[in-house]
N, C-alpha and C positions, 0 to 999 in steps of 0.2 A: 504494500500500500504506500503511495507517494505522499509527500507532505501536503499537497493541495487537498487530497481526499481526507486526510486526518483533520485538517483545519475545518473543512466543510462539516465533518461529523461532529466536531466540538461545537460548532455554531448551532447545529440542529439540536444537540443535547441541551445546550443552554436555553434554546427557545422552548423546548418541551418542559424544562424545569420552571421557566417563567410562567408558562401556561398553567402548570400545576399549582404554583403559588397563588395565582389569580383565582383559580377554581376553589382552593381551600378557603380563601378570604371571603368568597361569596357564600359559602355554607354557613348557616346560623351556628353560633358557638355551641348551643345546646345539642344540636344534632351531631356536631363534630365530637363532643365529649362522649355521646352515646356510641357513636361508631368506633371511637378509640377503645372504649371499654369493652365493646363486643369483640373487637379484634384480639385484645389481650386475654380476655376470658377464653376465647376459642383456642388460642395458642396454648394456654395453660392446661385446658381440658385435654387437648390432644396429646400433650406431653405426658400427662398423668396416665392416660390410657396406654400409651406406648410403654411407659415405665412398668406398669403392672403387668402388661402382656409379656414384656421381656423378662421380668423377674419371676414369672411363674415357672417353677422347676419342671423339667420334663425328664429327669434322670432317674433311672431304676438301677439300683445296685444289687448285683447277684453276688452273694458271698456264702460262706460255709466252710466246713472242713475240706481238706484236699480229697480228691477222688469221690466227691459226692455227686458229680455230674453237672457242675455249673457250666462248663464250656460247651458241652453237648446241648444244653438247654439254650445257651446263647445262640448257637448256630441254628437251632430249630426256630427260634424267634425271628432270626434274620433271613435265613435261607430256606427253611422248610425241610431240612434234612440234617443228619447228625454229624457228618464229616467223620466217618469211622477212622480210628487211628490217631485221634487227638492225644496230645501228651500234656502232662501237668506243667502249668506255666509258672514262672517265677516273677512275672510282671503283669500288672493289670492290663486288660484289653478292653477298649471302649470304642463304640461306634454309634452313629446316629442313623436310624433307618425307619422306614415304614414297616410295621409288622408284616411278616410274610403272608399271614392269613387275611390281611386287609389290602393286599396289592391289587386285587381285582375289583375292589369297591370303587364306585364312582364318586367324584367330588374330591375336594382337597382333604387329605388325611395328615394329621400332625405327626411328624416323626417322633420316635422315642430314642432317647440317648441311654444306651444300656452299657453298664460297666460290669465286666466279668473280673471280680477281684479274687486273686488266689488265696487259698486257705492257710498258707504257711504262717507259722507263728511270728517269724522274724519280719514279716511284711505288714503286720496288723497296725503298727503306728501310722502307716500311710493311709489307713482306711478313713480317718477323720476328714481328710481332704474331700473325699467323694461323698461321705454321709452328709456333710454340711450343705450340699446342694441337691440332695436326693428328694424326689417326690414320693418314693417308696423303696423299701428294702425287702429283698427276697432272700431269705435264709434257707439254703438248700441242705436237706438232710438225706443221707443215704438210708432209705427205709429197709434195705436188705441187711446192711452191716451196722444197724443202729445201736444195738445193745453193747457191743464191745467198745463203742466210742461215745456212749451216753454222757459220761462225765465231761469229756473234752468238748462235746457238742454243747452241753448246757453252759459250761463256763464261757465259751465264745459268745453264745447267744445272750447270756447275762451281761457280758461286757458291752454288747451293742445296745441292749435295752436301757442300760444305765448311763450311756454317754450323754453328755450335757446337750449336744445339738439335737439328739433324737428325742430327749425328754422335752426340751424347750419348744421345739417345732412340732412336737407330736407326730413324728414321721411314722406312717403306718408300716407294719412289718407283716410279711407273709412267710410263714414257716412252710416251705414246700417239700413235701415228702416225695422224693424221687425214687425211681426204679420200682414202682408199685406193680409193674407187670410181672415181676418175679414171684414165683410161688412162695419163697421164704420171706417175702417182704412183710414188714409190720404195717398195721393199719394206721391211719393218721390219728385216730382217737387214742390208740395205745401210745404212740409217740408223744402226743400232746400231754397225756397224763404223766408219763415218765419224765418229760422235760420239766413239768411243773414241780414234781416231787424233788428232782435234783436241784433245781434252782432254789427251792425252799431251803435245802441244806446249804447251798452256797451263800444265801442271804444270811443265815445264822453264823456261818464261819467268817464272813467278811464284815459284818456289821460293826465290829469294834475297830476296824482299820480303815473303813471307807465311809465317807459321808453320803455317797451316792447309794440310793436304794430304790426298790420298786415294791409294789404290793402294799398290804395293810398290816400294820404292826399287830402282832398277837394272833394273826390268822394264817392258815396255810396258804401258800402262794398259788395264785391262778392268773392266767394271762388277762382275764377280764378286769383285773385290778389295775392294770397299766393305764396311764393317762392316754397313751397313743393306742390305736387299734391294732391288736395282734390276732391274726387269723391263721388257720391251718388248712392246707389244701394238698391234693395229690397230683402227681405227674409221672410221666414216663418219657424221659428224654429220647431214648432209643426208638420208641414207637411213634413219637411225635404227639403224644397226648398231653397237651399243655394248655387246654382250654381254660382251666381254672386260673392259671397264671396270667393268661392274656386278659381275662376278665378283671383281675386285680390291677393290671397295668392300666387298662382303660378307665378304671374307676378313679385313678389318681393322675393320669395324663390324658386329658380329654382329646378326642380325635379332632 
């Protein structure tokens, strides 16, 4: 662009600005105040809507002991099959996607951000980073090998339920009993009762060394005593039966 054109453009802009000033002075002052107020109110309202929309969590955290089947469930949610031959991971895996079961639905579907967090004890300090932005927590339990690991499972679950961010934000927790397709698998009611009994023992042993606690003092522990909602469901990662899990996800991450 040459200098003549630049000068012409400057003249035209100055002319438009002058016309704008004239028009503003012709508007009654009361109308001008009202228009200004409406403008700033609209901007503030849209900013609030955008803030709350962006701040609504859409993260679902899958966790539990190692070899409970978390990664298989992660793949079922994302891809619709189990990816046979998966190995135990030492790092969290996360991805945002539309649930595989919803890919054929019409209209706009909100993606879910799913975190597959390893069950290794040494990694658990990192869990807080993900829990703080979670819309829901899925605690995966191996229903077939539950009894030998009942104590370790209960301790890990207790640690999650008593975390400050979980209690303060009342983050819902789903205890997902996986591998229920196996003949030797325990039922979700059996697992729930055993976890409640074991957590009751843990509460008694830790009450003197920890300020964090759940349940009602003087009563046997039950999940219904928690401030956040704790529910129990069944699944089979290998066969793809995860409908109860998907229902939990869509209760807390709206499509």
